[in-house]
PyMOL Python script that loads the backbone (N, CA, C, O; Angstrom):
from pymol import cmd

cmd.read_pdbstr("""\
ATOM      1  N   MET A   1      -8.100  14.020   9.910  1.00  0.00           N
ATOM      2  CA  MET A   1      -9.213  14.095   9.013  1.00  0.00           C
ATOM      3  C   MET A   1      -9.659  12.723   8.545  1.00  0.00           C
ATOM      4  O   MET A   1     -10.820  12.531   8.185  1.00  0.00           O
ATOM      5  N   CYS A   2      -8.749  11.779   8.549  1.00  0.00           N
ATOM      6  CA  CYS A   2      -9.143  10.423   8.165  1.00  0.00           C
ATOM      7  C   CYS A   2      -8.304   9.433   8.964  1.00  0.00           C
ATOM      8  O   CYS A   2      -7.267   9.784   9.527  1.00  0.00           O
ATOM      9  N   GLY A   3      -8.767   8.211   8.999  1.00  0.00           N
ATOM     10  CA  GLY A   3      -8.046   7.195   9.752  1.00  0.00           C
ATOM     11  C   GLY A   3      -8.595   7.061  11.161  1.00  0.00           C
ATOM     12  O   GLY A   3      -9.491   7.805  11.561  1.00  0.00           O
ATOM     13  N   PRO A   4      -8.061   6.120  11.904  1.00  0.00           N
ATOM     14  CA  PRO A   4      -8.565   5.916  13.267  1.00  0.00           C
ATOM     15  C   PRO A   4      -8.116   7.061  14.184  1.00  0.00           C
ATOM     16  O   PRO A   4      -7.044   7.639  14.005  1.00  0.00           O
ATOM     17  N   SER A   5      -8.953   7.365  15.153  1.00  0.00           N
ATOM     18  CA  SER A   5      -8.572   8.407  16.101  1.00  0.00           C
ATOM     19  C   SER A   5      -7.558   7.844  17.090  1.00  0.00           C
ATOM     20  O   SER A   5      -7.568   6.651  17.393  1.00  0.00           O
ATOM     21  N   ILE A   6      -6.697   8.700  17.580  1.00  0.00           N
ATOM     22  CA  ILE A   6      -5.658   8.280  18.517  1.00  0.00           C
ATOM     23  C   ILE A   6      -5.424   9.431  19.500  1.00  0.00           C
ATOM     24  O   ILE A   6      -5.458  10.603  19.126  1.00  0.00           O
ATOM     25  N   GLU A   7      -5.196   9.084  20.715  1.00  0.00           N
ATOM     26  CA  GLU A   7      -4.900  10.099  21.725  1.00  0.00           C
ATOM     27  C   GLU A   7      -3.498  10.654  21.476  1.00  0.00           C
ATOM     28  O   GLU A   7      -2.591   9.924  21.078  1.00  0.00           O
ATOM     29  N   PHE A   8      -3.336  11.939  21.713  1.00  0.00           N
ATOM     30  CA  PHE A   8      -2.042  12.571  21.491  1.00  0.00           C
ATOM     31  C   PHE A   8      -0.966  11.963  22.387  1.00  0.00           C
ATOM     32  O   PHE A   8       0.179  11.804  21.962  1.00  0.00           O
ATOM     33  N   ALA A   9      -1.328  11.625  23.621  1.00  0.00           N
ATOM     34  CA  ALA A   9      -0.358  11.016  24.549  1.00  0.00           C
ATOM     35  C   ALA A   9       0.112   9.664  24.009  1.00  0.00           C
ATOM     36  O   ALA A   9       1.286   9.321  24.148  1.00  0.00           O
ATOM     37  N   ASP A  10      -0.792   8.894  23.395  1.00  0.00           N
ATOM     38  CA  ASP A  10      -0.389   7.618  22.788  1.00  0.00           C
ATOM     39  C   ASP A  10       0.545   7.850  21.611  1.00  0.00           C
ATOM     40  O   ASP A  10       1.500   7.100  21.411  1.00  0.00           O
ATOM     41  N   PHE A  11       0.271   8.882  20.837  1.00  0.00           N
ATOM     42  CA  PHE A  11       1.141   9.213  19.707  1.00  0.00           C
ATOM     43  C   PHE A  11       2.552   9.551  20.189  1.00  0.00           C
ATOM     44  O   PHE A  11       3.537   9.079  19.622  1.00  0.00           O
ATOM     45  N   ILE A  12       2.640  10.357  21.219  1.00  0.00           N
ATOM     46  CA  ILE A  12       3.957  10.731  21.769  1.00  0.00           C
ATOM     47  C   ILE A  12       4.662   9.493  22.330  1.00  0.00           C
ATOM     48  O   ILE A  12       5.872   9.344  22.163  1.00  0.00           O
ATOM     49  N   SER A  13       3.926   8.618  22.985  1.00  0.00           N
ATOM     50  CA  SER A  13       4.523   7.380  23.503  1.00  0.00           C
ATOM     51  C   SER A  13       5.048   6.524  22.361  1.00  0.00           C
ATOM     52  O   SER A  13       6.106   5.906  22.479  1.00  0.00           O
ATOM     53  N   PHE A  14       4.318   6.485  21.266  1.00  0.00           N
ATOM     54  CA  PHE A  14       4.763   5.717  20.105  1.00  0.00           C
ATOM     55  C   PHE A  14       6.038   6.314  19.509  1.00  0.00           C
ATOM     56  O   PHE A  14       6.977   5.585  19.189  1.00  0.00           O
ATOM     57  N   ILE A  15       6.071   7.630  19.360  1.00  0.00           N
ATOM     58  CA  ILE A  15       7.240   8.296  18.787  1.00  0.00           C
ATOM     59  C   ILE A  15       8.465   8.083  19.668  1.00  0.00           C
ATOM     60  O   ILE A  15       9.563   7.865  19.157  1.00  0.00           O
ATOM     61  N   ARG A  16       8.289   8.143  20.984  1.00  0.00           N
ATOM     62  CA  ARG A  16       9.407   7.991  21.913  1.00  0.00           C
ATOM     63  C   ARG A  16       9.679   6.537  22.289  1.00  0.00           C
ATOM     64  O   ARG A  16      10.608   6.255  23.046  1.00  0.00           O
ATOM     65  N   LEU A  17       8.873   5.614  21.763  1.00  0.00           N
ATOM     66  CA  LEU A  17       8.980   4.175  22.073  1.00  0.00           C
ATOM     67  C   LEU A  17       8.926   3.925  23.575  1.00  0.00           C
ATOM     68  O   LEU A  17       9.785   3.251  24.144  1.00  0.00           O
ATOM     69  N   GLU A  18       7.897   4.484  24.199  1.00  0.00           N
ATOM     70  CA  GLU A  18       7.687   4.315  25.632  1.00  0.00           C
ATOM     71  C   GLU A  18       6.476   3.417  25.873  1.00  0.00           C
ATOM     72  O   GLU A  18       5.728   3.102  24.947  1.00  0.00           O
ATOM     73  N   LYS A  19       6.297   3.015  27.115  1.00  0.00           N
ATOM     74  CA  LYS A  19       5.158   2.204  27.565  1.00  0.00           C
ATOM     75  C   LYS A  19       5.023   0.943  26.724  1.00  0.00           C
ATOM     76  O   LYS A  19       5.992   0.200  26.566  1.00  0.00           O
ATOM     77  N   GLU A  20       3.825   0.690  26.177  1.00  0.00           N
ATOM     78  CA  GLU A  20       3.612  -0.561  25.428  1.00  0.00           C
ATOM     79  C   GLU A  20       4.347  -0.571  24.084  1.00  0.00           C
ATOM     80  O   GLU A  20       4.457  -1.620  23.449  1.00  0.00           O
ATOM     81  N   TYR A  21       4.843   0.574  23.653  1.00  0.00           N
ATOM     82  CA  TYR A  21       5.570   0.647  22.385  1.00  0.00           C
ATOM     83  C   TYR A  21       7.069   0.409  22.546  1.00  0.00           C
ATOM     84  O   TYR A  21       7.793   0.380  21.550  1.00  0.00           O
ATOM     85  N   ALA A  22       7.543   0.240  23.759  1.00  0.00           N
ATOM     86  CA  ALA A  22       8.973   0.055  24.007  1.00  0.00           C
ATOM     87  C   ALA A  22       9.490  -1.260  23.441  1.00  0.00           C
ATOM     88  O   ALA A  22      10.687  -1.394  23.186  1.00  0.00           O
ATOM     89  N   ALA A  23       8.611  -2.225  23.244  1.00  0.00           N
ATOM     90  CA  ALA A  23       9.041  -3.537  22.764  1.00  0.00           C
ATOM     91  C   ALA A  23       9.128  -3.617  21.238  1.00  0.00           C
ATOM     92  O   ALA A  23       9.457  -4.674  20.699  1.00  0.00           O
ATOM     93  N   ILE A  24       8.844  -2.535  20.542  1.00  0.00           N
ATOM     94  CA  ILE A  24       8.923  -2.556  19.075  1.00  0.00           C
ATOM     95  C   ILE A  24      10.387  -2.560  18.662  1.00  0.00           C
ATOM     96  O   ILE A  24      11.124  -1.631  18.994  1.00  0.00           O
ATOM     97  N   PRO A  25      10.821  -3.594  17.939  1.00  0.00           N
ATOM     98  CA  PRO A  25      12.220  -3.621  17.483  1.00  0.00           C
ATOM     99  C   PRO A  25      12.459  -2.558  16.408  1.00  0.00           C
ATOM    100  O   PRO A  25      11.735  -2.494  15.414  1.00  0.00           O
ATOM    101  N   LYS A  26      13.458  -1.748  16.613  1.00  0.00           N
ATOM    102  CA  LYS A  26      13.724  -0.646  15.684  1.00  0.00           C
ATOM    103  C   LYS A  26      14.115  -1.144  14.304  1.00  0.00           C
ATOM    104  O   LYS A  26      13.728  -0.545  13.302  1.00  0.00           O
ATOM    105  N   HIS A  27      14.882  -2.240  14.233  1.00  0.00           N
ATOM    106  CA  HIS A  27      15.318  -2.712  12.912  1.00  0.00           C
ATOM    107  C   HIS A  27      14.140  -3.178  12.071  1.00  0.00           C
ATOM    108  O   HIS A  27      14.172  -3.037  10.848  1.00  0.00           O
ATOM    109  N   LEU A  28      13.103  -3.730  12.689  1.00  0.00           N
ATOM    110  CA  LEU A  28      11.918  -4.131  11.924  1.00  0.00           C
ATOM    111  C   LEU A  28      11.141  -2.907  11.448  1.00  0.00           C
ATOM    112  O   LEU A  28      10.622  -2.889  10.332  1.00  0.00           O
ATOM    113  N   ALA A  29      11.067  -1.906  12.285  1.00  0.00           N
ATOM    114  CA  ALA A  29      10.354  -0.682  11.901  1.00  0.00           C
ATOM    115  C   ALA A  29      11.062  -0.002  10.738  1.00  0.00           C
ATOM    116  O   ALA A  29      10.413   0.497   9.818  1.00  0.00           O
ATOM    117  N   ILE A  30      12.377   0.019  10.775  1.00  0.00           N
ATOM    118  CA  ILE A  30      13.139   0.639   9.690  1.00  0.00           C
ATOM    119  C   ILE A  30      12.962  -0.164   8.407  1.00  0.00           C
ATOM    120  O   ILE A  30      12.763   0.412   7.338  1.00  0.00           O
ATOM    121  N   ARG A  31      13.032  -1.497   8.505  1.00  0.00           N
ATOM    122  CA  ARG A  31      12.867  -2.334   7.322  1.00  0.00           C
ATOM    123  C   ARG A  31      11.488  -2.161   6.691  1.00  0.00           C
ATOM    124  O   ARG A  31      11.369  -2.038   5.472  1.00  0.00           O
ATOM    125  N   GLU A  32      10.461  -2.151   7.513  1.00  0.00           N
ATOM    126  CA  GLU A  32       9.102  -1.980   6.989  1.00  0.00           C
ATOM    127  C   GLU A  32       8.914  -0.595   6.385  1.00  0.00           C
ATOM    128  O   GLU A  32       8.212  -0.442   5.385  1.00  0.00           O
ATOM    129  N   GLY A  33       9.529   0.400   6.978  1.00  0.00           N
ATOM    130  CA  GLY A  33       9.457   1.752   6.415  1.00  0.00           C
ATOM    131  C   GLY A  33      10.135   1.823   5.059  1.00  0.00           C
ATOM    132  O   GLY A  33       9.626   2.462   4.138  1.00  0.00           O
ATOM    133  N   LEU A  34      11.283   1.168   4.933  1.00  0.00           N
ATOM    134  CA  LEU A  34      11.979   1.141   3.644  1.00  0.00           C
ATOM    135  C   LEU A  34      11.191   0.362   2.597  1.00  0.00           C
ATOM    136  O   LEU A  34      11.180   0.737   1.425  1.00  0.00           O
ATOM    137  N   GLU A  35      10.534  -0.719   3.009  1.00  0.00           N
ATOM    138  CA  GLU A  35       9.692  -1.469   2.074  1.00  0.00           C
ATOM    139  C   GLU A  35       8.563  -0.583   1.552  1.00  0.00           C
ATOM    140  O   GLU A  35       8.277  -0.582   0.355  1.00  0.00           O
ATOM    141  N   ASP A  36       7.927   0.165   2.437  1.00  0.00           N
ATOM    142  CA  ASP A  36       6.859   1.076   2.016  1.00  0.00           C
ATOM    143  C   ASP A  36       7.398   2.153   1.083  1.00  0.00           C
ATOM    144  O   ASP A  36       6.743   2.524   0.108  1.00  0.00           O
ATOM    145  N   LEU A  37       8.591   2.650   1.384  1.00  0.00           N
ATOM    146  CA  LEU A  37       9.208   3.660   0.526  1.00  0.00           C
ATOM    147  C   LEU A  37       9.464   3.097  -0.867  1.00  0.00           C
ATOM    148  O   LEU A  37       9.187   3.768  -1.862  1.00  0.00           O
ATOM    149  N   LEU A  38       9.986   1.878  -0.954  1.00  0.00           N
ATOM    150  CA  LEU A  38      10.249   1.262  -2.253  1.00  0.00           C
ATOM    151  C   LEU A  38       8.960   1.022  -3.033  1.00  0.00           C
ATOM    152  O   LEU A  38       8.933   1.183  -4.253  1.00  0.00           O
ATOM    153  N   ILE A  39       7.903   0.643  -2.341  1.00  0.00           N
ATOM    154  CA  ILE A  39       6.609   0.466  -3.008  1.00  0.00           C
ATOM    155  C   ILE A  39       6.127   1.798  -3.573  1.00  0.00           C
ATOM    156  O   ILE A  39       5.641   1.853  -4.703  1.00  0.00           O
ATOM    157  N   CYS A  40       6.257   2.865  -2.801  1.00  0.00           N
ATOM    158  CA  CYS A  40       5.843   4.188  -3.265  1.00  0.00           C
ATOM    159  C   CYS A  40       6.662   4.638  -4.464  1.00  0.00           C
ATOM    160  O   CYS A  40       6.116   5.195  -5.417  1.00  0.00           O
ATOM    161  N   ILE A  41       7.956   4.403  -4.425  1.00  0.00           N
ATOM    162  CA  ILE A  41       8.813   4.758  -5.559  1.00  0.00           C
ATOM    163  C   ILE A  41       8.402   3.957  -6.784  1.00  0.00           C
ATOM    164  O   ILE A  41       8.375   4.491  -7.893  1.00  0.00           O
ATOM    165  N   GLY A  42       8.080   2.676  -6.595  1.00  0.00           N
ATOM    166  CA  GLY A  42       7.619   1.846  -7.707  1.00  0.00           C
ATOM    167  C   GLY A  42       6.344   2.386  -8.328  1.00  0.00           C
ATOM    168  O   GLY A  42       6.217   2.415  -9.552  1.00  0.00           O
ATOM    169  N   PHE A  43       5.390   2.819  -7.496  1.00  0.00           N
ATOM    170  CA  PHE A  43       4.162   3.401  -8.026  1.00  0.00           C
ATOM    171  C   PHE A  43       4.431   4.722  -8.746  1.00  0.00           C
ATOM    172  O   PHE A  43       3.807   5.006  -9.769  1.00  0.00           O
ATOM    173  N   MET A  44       5.354   5.529  -8.223  1.00  0.00           N
ATOM    174  CA  MET A  44       5.678   6.789  -8.891  1.00  0.00           C
ATOM    175  C   MET A  44       6.316   6.538 -10.255  1.00  0.00           C
ATOM    176  O   MET A  44       5.991   7.212 -11.232  1.00  0.00           O
ATOM    177  N   VAL A  45       7.230   5.560 -10.315  1.00  0.00           N
ATOM    178  CA  VAL A  45       7.869   5.227 -11.591  1.00  0.00           C
ATOM    179  C   VAL A  45       6.836   4.696 -12.577  1.00  0.00           C
ATOM    180  O   VAL A  45       6.852   5.076 -13.748  1.00  0.00           O
ATOM    181  N   SER A  46       5.934   3.822 -12.123  1.00  0.00           N
ATOM    182  CA  SER A  46       4.909   3.289 -13.018  1.00  0.00           C
ATOM    183  C   SER A  46       3.970   4.393 -13.493  1.00  0.00           C
ATOM    184  O   SER A  46       3.497   4.347 -14.628  1.00  0.00           O
ATOM    185  N   LYS A  47       3.695   5.377 -12.655  1.00  0.00           N
ATOM    186  CA  LYS A  47       2.859   6.518 -13.060  1.00  0.00           C
ATOM    187  C   LYS A  47       3.523   7.280 -14.199  1.00  0.00           C
ATOM    188  O   LYS A  47       2.865   7.655 -15.169  1.00  0.00           O
ATOM    189  N   VAL A  48       4.824   7.507 -14.078  1.00  0.00           N
ATOM    190  CA  VAL A  48       5.549   8.244 -15.115  1.00  0.00           C
ATOM    191  C   VAL A  48       5.596   7.428 -16.408  1.00  0.00           C
ATOM    192  O   VAL A  48       5.442   7.984 -17.496  1.00  0.00           O
ATOM    193  N   ILE A  49       5.806   6.125 -16.299  1.00  0.00           N
ATOM    194  CA  ILE A  49       5.916   5.277 -17.490  1.00  0.00           C
ATOM    195  C   ILE A  49       4.569   5.101 -18.180  1.00  0.00           C
ATOM    196  O   ILE A  49       4.487   5.186 -19.405  1.00  0.00           O
ATOM    197  N   PHE A  50       3.509   4.855 -17.405  1.00  0.00           N
ATOM    198  CA  PHE A  50       2.227   4.512 -17.994  1.00  0.00           C
ATOM    199  C   PHE A  50       1.285   5.699 -18.212  1.00  0.00           C
ATOM    200  O   PHE A  50       0.207   5.517 -18.779  1.00  0.00           O
ATOM    201  N   SER A  51       1.652   6.888 -17.785  1.00  0.00           N
ATOM    202  CA  SER A  51       0.778   8.050 -17.988  1.00  0.00           C
ATOM    203  C   SER A  51       0.477   8.314 -19.459  1.00  0.00           C
ATOM    204  O   SER A  51      -0.670   8.620 -19.787  1.00  0.00           O
ATOM    205  N   PRO A  52       1.452   8.211 -20.360  1.00  0.00           N
ATOM    206  CA  PRO A  52       1.110   8.439 -21.770  1.00  0.00           C
ATOM    207  C   PRO A  52       0.154   7.380 -22.333  1.00  0.00           C
ATOM    208  O   PRO A  52      -0.575   7.664 -23.283  1.00  0.00           O
ATOM    209  N   ILE A  53       0.143   6.192 -21.779  1.00  0.00           N
ATOM    210  CA  ILE A  53      -0.708   5.112 -22.284  1.00  0.00           C
ATOM    211  C   ILE A  53      -2.131   5.258 -21.766  1.00  0.00           C
ATOM    212  O   ILE A  53      -3.081   5.119 -22.536  1.00  0.00           O
ATOM    213  N   PHE A  54      -2.297   5.535 -20.484  1.00  0.00           N
ATOM    214  CA  PHE A  54      -3.607   5.644 -19.849  1.00  0.00           C
ATOM    215  C   PHE A  54      -3.904   7.106 -19.548  1.00  0.00           C
ATOM    216  O   PHE A  54      -3.539   7.621 -18.491  1.00  0.00           O
ATOM    217  N   GLU A  55      -4.564   7.763 -20.480  1.00  0.00           N
ATOM    218  CA  GLU A  55      -4.869   9.172 -20.289  1.00  0.00           C
ATOM    219  C   GLU A  55      -6.081   9.325 -19.377  1.00  0.00           C
ATOM    220  O   GLU A  55      -7.129   8.724 -19.615  1.00  0.00           O
ATOM    221  N   ILE A  56      -5.930  10.119 -18.350  1.00  0.00           N
ATOM    222  CA  ILE A  56      -6.996  10.331 -17.380  1.00  0.00           C
ATOM    223  C   ILE A  56      -8.208  10.978 -18.039  1.00  0.00           C
ATOM    224  O   ILE A  56      -9.345  10.654 -17.696  1.00  0.00           O
ATOM    225  N   ASN A  57      -7.980  11.875 -18.967  1.00  0.00           N
ATOM    226  CA  ASN A  57      -9.110  12.544 -19.629  1.00  0.00           C
ATOM    227  C   ASN A  57      -9.998  11.531 -20.347  1.00  0.00           C
ATOM    228  O   ASN A  57     -11.222  11.661 -20.321  1.00  0.00           O
ATOM    229  N   TYR A  58      -9.407  10.533 -20.984  1.00  0.00           N
ATOM    230  CA  TYR A  58     -10.208   9.520 -21.660  1.00  0.00           C
ATOM    231  C   TYR A  58     -10.944   8.637 -20.645  1.00  0.00           C
ATOM    232  O   TYR A  58     -12.101   8.278 -20.863  1.00  0.00           O
ATOM    233  N   LEU A  59     -10.289   8.293 -19.555  1.00  0.00           N
ATOM    234  CA  LEU A  59     -10.912   7.433 -18.553  1.00  0.00           C
ATOM    235  C   LEU A  59     -12.089   8.114 -17.863  1.00  0.00           C
ATOM    236  O   LEU A  59     -12.965   7.435 -17.326  1.00  0.00           O
ATOM    237  N   THR A  60     -12.121   9.434 -17.869  1.00  0.00           N
ATOM    238  CA  THR A  60     -13.233  10.160 -17.254  1.00  0.00           C
ATOM    239  C   THR A  60     -14.237  10.666 -18.280  1.00  0.00           C
ATOM    240  O   THR A  60     -15.164  11.395 -17.925  1.00  0.00           O
ATOM    241  N   SER A  61     -14.070  10.293 -19.548  1.00  0.00           N
ATOM    242  CA  SER A  61     -14.970  10.773 -20.598  1.00  0.00           C
ATOM    243  C   SER A  61     -16.239   9.928 -20.664  1.00  0.00           C
ATOM    244  O   SER A  61     -16.285   8.809 -20.154  1.00  0.00           O
ATOM    245  N   ASP A  62     -17.256  10.481 -21.296  1.00  0.00           N
ATOM    246  CA  ASP A  62     -18.512   9.751 -21.504  1.00  0.00           C
ATOM    247  C   ASP A  62     -18.303   8.545 -22.412  1.00  0.00           C
ATOM    248  O   ASP A  62     -18.931   7.503 -22.228  1.00  0.00           O
ATOM    249  N   GLU A  63     -17.416   8.695 -23.393  1.00  0.00           N
ATOM    250  CA  GLU A  63     -17.143   7.584 -24.318  1.00  0.00           C
ATOM    251  C   GLU A  63     -16.659   6.344 -23.562  1.00  0.00           C
ATOM    252  O   GLU A  63     -17.130   5.237 -23.819  1.00  0.00           O
ATOM    253  N   PHE A  64     -15.733   6.527 -22.642  1.00  0.00           N
ATOM    254  CA  PHE A  64     -15.221   5.410 -21.864  1.00  0.00           C
ATOM    255  C   PHE A  64     -16.279   4.890 -20.888  1.00  0.00           C
ATOM    256  O   PHE A  64     -16.347   3.688 -20.632  1.00  0.00           O
ATOM    257  N   TYR A  65     -17.089   5.773 -20.353  1.00  0.00           N
ATOM    258  CA  TYR A  65     -18.125   5.388 -19.390  1.00  0.00           C
ATOM    259  C   TYR A  65     -19.100   4.372 -19.987  1.00  0.00           C
ATOM    260  O   TYR A  65     -19.537   3.450 -19.299  1.00  0.00           O
ATOM    261  N   TYR A  66     -19.435   4.540 -21.246  1.00  0.00           N
ATOM    262  CA  TYR A  66     -20.426   3.668 -21.873  1.00  0.00           C
ATOM    263  C   TYR A  66     -19.819   2.406 -22.497  1.00  0.00           C
ATOM    264  O   TYR A  66     -20.547   1.605 -23.084  1.00  0.00           O
ATOM    265  N   LYS A  67     -18.539   2.223 -22.385  1.00  0.00           N
ATOM    266  CA  LYS A  67     -17.913   0.977 -22.857  1.00  0.00           C
ATOM    267  C   LYS A  67     -18.276  -0.156 -21.914  1.00  0.00           C
ATOM    268  O   LYS A  67     -18.654   0.075 -20.765  1.00  0.00           O
ATOM    269  N   SER A  68     -18.159  -1.384 -22.410  1.00  0.00           N
ATOM    270  CA  SER A  68     -18.485  -2.542 -21.575  1.00  0.00           C
ATOM    271  C   SER A  68     -17.428  -2.743 -20.491  1.00  0.00           C
ATOM    272  O   SER A  68     -16.316  -2.220 -20.571  1.00  0.00           O
ATOM    273  N   TYR A  69     -17.808  -3.509 -19.485  1.00  0.00           N
ATOM    274  CA  TYR A  69     -16.894  -3.789 -18.395  1.00  0.00           C
ATOM    275  C   TYR A  69     -15.659  -4.550 -18.890  1.00  0.00           C
ATOM    276  O   TYR A  69     -14.539  -4.293 -18.448  1.00  0.00           O
ATOM    277  N   ILE A  70     -15.879  -5.476 -19.800  1.00  0.00           N
ATOM    278  CA  ILE A  70     -14.759  -6.268 -20.349  1.00  0.00           C
ATOM    279  C   ILE A  70     -13.783  -5.340 -21.069  1.00  0.00           C
ATOM    280  O   ILE A  70     -12.570  -5.483 -20.919  1.00  0.00           O
ATOM    281  N   TYR A  71     -14.293  -4.404 -21.839  1.00  0.00           N
ATOM    282  CA  TYR A  71     -13.438  -3.451 -22.520  1.00  0.00           C
ATOM    283  C   TYR A  71     -12.616  -2.643 -21.519  1.00  0.00           C
ATOM    284  O   TYR A  71     -11.421  -2.422 -21.718  1.00  0.00           O
ATOM    285  N   LYS A  72     -13.265  -2.207 -20.443  1.00  0.00           N
ATOM    286  CA  LYS A  72     -12.566  -1.383 -19.452  1.00  0.00           C
ATOM    287  C   LYS A  72     -11.469  -2.168 -18.756  1.00  0.00           C
ATOM    288  O   LYS A  72     -10.398  -1.625 -18.489  1.00  0.00           O
ATOM    289  N   VAL A  73     -11.715  -3.425 -18.461  1.00  0.00           N
ATOM    290  CA  VAL A  73     -10.716  -4.241 -17.785  1.00  0.00           C
ATOM    291  C   VAL A  73      -9.602  -4.631 -18.746  1.00  0.00           C
ATOM    292  O   VAL A  73      -8.432  -4.666 -18.363  1.00  0.00           O
ATOM    293  N   ASP A  74      -9.958  -4.920 -19.978  1.00  0.00           N
ATOM    294  CA  ASP A  74      -8.991  -5.396 -20.958  1.00  0.00           C
ATOM    295  C   ASP A  74      -8.089  -4.281 -21.463  1.00  0.00           C
ATOM    296  O   ASP A  74      -6.938  -4.537 -21.820  1.00  0.00           O
ATOM    297  N   HIS A  75      -8.580  -3.065 -21.501  1.00  0.00           N
ATOM    298  CA  HIS A  75      -7.784  -1.964 -22.024  1.00  0.00           C
ATOM    299  C   HIS A  75      -7.318  -1.163 -20.876  1.00  0.00           C
ATOM    300  O   HIS A  75      -6.619  -0.167 -21.061  1.00  0.00           O
TER     301      HIS A  75
END
""", "prot")
cmd.dss("prot")
cmd.show_as("cartoon", "prot")
cmd.util.cbc("prot")
cmd.orient("prot")
């Protein structure tokens, strides 16, 4: 539904590390995957911590809409 289109055969080759994907070092792929996981966990933790401070209902209200740009960035 979103993202670049890819042929199914290329996807299977990537999953099986065949053809042009055979040269991908597994340890780098694992490290990068773990880095992405840690970033996601960090965003989830920050969401839980900062949700009481930044209420979505206020950010989508008319009152907030008409505030100045400086106010929106500063708060």
